[in-house]
N, C-alpha and C positions, 0 to 999 in steps of 0.2 A: 260524423255519419251522415249529413247528406250527402256529403263526398262520395264518401262510399256507395252509397244508394246509386249515386247518380253513373257512377263508374260500370257498378254491377249492371243497370239499365243496359249501357252501353256495351258491354258484353253480350249479356242476351240479344241485344237486336242482331249484333253482329256474329253470334251463333243461328240464330233465327234464321237471317238471310242468307248463310253458308247453308245450313240444312236446305232452305230453298232450290240454291243454286244444284244442290247435290242431287237431289231426286228429280230438279225437273228433266224432262225424259220426251222433248220439241220432238215432232216427223211429221214428216209431207210426203204425199203421192203425188206426181207428177202423173199429167196426161199422159197418151202415148206420143204425143209430137214431141216430148222431152223438155228440160230444162233449159236449152237452147234453143228456141224456137223464134228468137226475136220478138216474141211476143207475148202472149197470157203467160206459159207458164215460166219465162224467164222473168215476168215482172216478178213474179213470186221468188225466184230465186234473187234477184238483183237488188231487190228493194224491199224483201223478207229474211230469205236466210241468211245470206249474207251479213248483213245491217244484226241481224238478231246474234249471231254468233261472236260480231265485233264487241257489241255493247254488251250482252250477257257472259259474253264469255263460256255460253254454253253449245253445244255444236248439234243444231238440227239432224237429226237424220233421216237421210232422204230416199227416196226408192222412185226409180226410173219403169215402169212397165213398158214390154216392149210388145204387147199386144193387148186385145181387151179383156183377157180371162185374168190376168195378171192384176189388174186393177183391184178385185176382189181378194187375191191371194195377198199383196201386196198390203194390204188394210190388216188381213186378219195374220201375217208375219207379225207386223209392227206391232198389233195387241197383244199378241200373245206376249210380246218381249218386253210387255210394261209402259210402252210410249204411250203419251199422251202429253196434251192435245193429239190428234194427229189430223194434220189438214189434208183434203180431200181436193185437188186442183179444178176444179169444172162438172160440168152439170151431169157429164157422162158416167161418175162414179154414183149417181142417186141411189141406183139397186144396190149396188156391192156395201155403199152405206149402210143403206138401210138394214140390209143380211148381216152384217158383220156388228154393227152397233147392238144389234140385239142378241147378240153373241156374247158381245165382250161389253154386259151393263155399266162395269164399273170403269171402262174408259172413255175419254171424251174426245167427240170427231168434232169434225169442223168442215161443213161441205162450201164450197163457193160456187155462185152461180148456180142455187137448185136450194128449194124446201125440201128437207126430210123430217117429217112429224116423229122423231124419238126424243125420249126425256133425257137421252146422252148427247143429242146432236145439235150443234151451233149450225144456222143457215143464215150464211151471208148472200146477200144480195143486190145488188147496185142501181141503180136510177140512168141507165144506160142514155135512155130516151134523151136525159136532161145534157149531157153533155153532147150526144151525137147532132141535136138541135145547135147547138153553138158553132159546132164545125160545119153543119150544114148552111148556116148563116154567112158563115165565112166565105164557103164556095161560092154561095151566089153574089156576094158582092164582087169577090174578085175572077168569076168565068166572064171571059170575052164574046163567049157564044150563047151564052142566056142557056145553057145547058150543063145538067152536073148528073153525073152517074153513080150506081152502087154498087157493089160484088159484095155480096152475102156468100157464106163458107156453108157450111150447113142450113138447109132451109129449114128451120126450126122456129118457134115464136121467141125464143131468145134474138134471134140474128134480126128478124122484123121486127122488134123493137129498137136495133139500132138504125133498122133502115126508116122507119118510122119518124122517128125523133129528127134524123136527119132531111128527110123531105120535107118535116114541117120546119124548121130551122129556114131552109132554102125557100119554100114559097111564104114564109115570114118574111124576108129580106126581100125577094122577088117575086110579088106574086103570079109574074109570066114566065117565071123558067120554067124551063123542061126537065123532067127528072127521068132517067134512064134506069131502072134497076133487074140485076142478074143474080141469080142464085145458084152456086156451082153444084150441089148434089143434095144427094139426103142420107147420106150415112156420114161418121165422123171421118173419111178419107176425106171428105171437100174442106177440112179443115189444112192439107198435106197436099196440094196438087198446085203447087205455081204455074206447071204450063196451061193448066185450065186459066188459071187466075187470068194470066197475059192473053190469052184468048178471046176470052172476055171483054177485059179491057181494050184491046184493039178493035171488037165489036160495037161495043159504045164510043169510042173514040172517032169511028166512020161513022155515027150518026150525029156528031156536032158536038159529044161532052169534051169537055177542056180539062175536068178535073173530075176525078173518082175517088169515094171512099172508100177502103176495103176493111170491110168487118168477117176477114177469114184466115187467121192465124196465120200457116205458113202458106197459107195460096198467096195472100196478100204479096208478097214477097214478087211475084211473077207481075201482078198488078202494078209494082210500084217500079218494076222495069221497062214494061211496057210504056209508061209512063214519061219516065226519063228518054226513051229510042224515040218517043213522037214528040218531044217537046212541051208536053202538056204536065198537070200537077195531079199528084194523089193525096191521101189523107191515111194517117198510120191511125193503130187502133191498141187499146190497152196498154202497152207501153207508149215510152216517148222514144219513136220511129224516126223520127227528123234525120238522126244521123245515119239509118240506110241508104237514102240517094240525096246528099244536100243538095238544094237549089231546087228539086224536085217535089220535096215533100213539104207540101203548101202549112200543115201541121198534124199533130195527132193526137184524135180522143184518147185521153189519156186515165185510166181503169185504174186505181192504186190498190191493184188485188194485192201485191206484195207489206203492205202498209199492214192492210186487213187480216193476212196471216201473223203480220208480227204479233198485231195486236192480240190473236186469240193465244199465243203460246206467251207472250206476259201475262194475260189473264190467268191462262193456266199455272204460271209458276206463280203467281200471288194469290193465288188462290182464288181469285175472282171471275172466273172464267163461268159462264151459266150458258143453257140450251133456250135453244128459241131462235126468233128470226131478228138480224139485222137489216134494216135496209138504209144502204150509203148512196148519198148524190152529192149535186153541186151545195148543198148547205154544210155537207161533214168533210166539206174539200176531196171526197173521194171518186169524183168524175170532174174531168176538168179539161181544157184544148192545154196545146205545148207550145210554148215559143222559149227561143233560145237562142245562141248564136249558129244554129243550123239552118234557120228560118227566118230568122230579124229583119233583113235584106227583105223579103215577101209581104211582110207586113208593116204597114204604115202606122204611124201614129193615133191618126183617125179609125183605121181600121181596128186598130187594137181599144179605142176606146169605145167603137159600137160593141165588139165583141163581149168586153166588160161589161158595158151596161147591160145587155144583154142576161147575162149571170146574173148580176144582181138583180133584175125584176124579176128572174125565176125565182129565185131563193125568197123575193120579196113576195112570192104568189102573186105579181100582177102579170104574167107568162103564165099561162098553163100549159102543159107540154103532155099532148094524149101517151099514154102505155099503152102498146100496143097489146101485152098480154093480161091486162084487165079487162079486155073485150074480144080479144083476137082479131080485132079491125084495126085499121088506120083511117078512121075519120073523123076528122079534126075540123 
């Protein structure tokens, strides 16, 4: 009898798991830069969608809007077809998620990099300033000119959060460091302008910078090329971009948006998805600096130990990194 009960329980569990897989309808709407932007969107695709598809045997439905209006259209189309949770990639989706989530109260929406206060929305935000502090310290320790630069994409508080963390890290490592900062523009197109990125990088190099951190999406590709041409260094963002220009990329500030997306789909499939705000930083292994075969020759053991020590101190609360978005200032 006991054996029969055990067998029936196993069958019930298998049926339940199969039902969960059959019912799972995860989806994602990328931002207009597309899923192959070598940065933010691609991190969701490579480390979220592809891995989830393989691990779970469930295909994540993808939608790539070609313009801003299609963000809302894509969300509405997926929701009307029963997909859930639907991940919206980026802060630009805020108004669209707010509107469509109200129209489909039984659908679960997850937005990355913005907070939308709806009962069926999960908002995932990151402690970008913590990871940026690490790469800023590494830049200052590596710079031979004692001058480092930053090129941001769209001039918004989120990008200034990256910049402020980077500046803090650089000045923590070298209080006498010179810091140069430029933003690319004031519209979303500022994340897709490699030519302007190259122009800004060349300007900063002419002012003495020999390392530039780009938090600018596709615009950063222009920064990286300019750094290679000048024989200087660049720092990537979001995805591990060390491979983009091996030998030129000192490191990348990795933001594990793909892992976050994977997590929300898994929660939905397991019936564990919850609305509200998730804040992810160094402690949660959600931001970090990248060390791999493409930049290993640029990072000494002493430098690695130094940055890892800073990381441990931030996690332990021994170093406090000011969050620009807490008061819209970079006073530290």
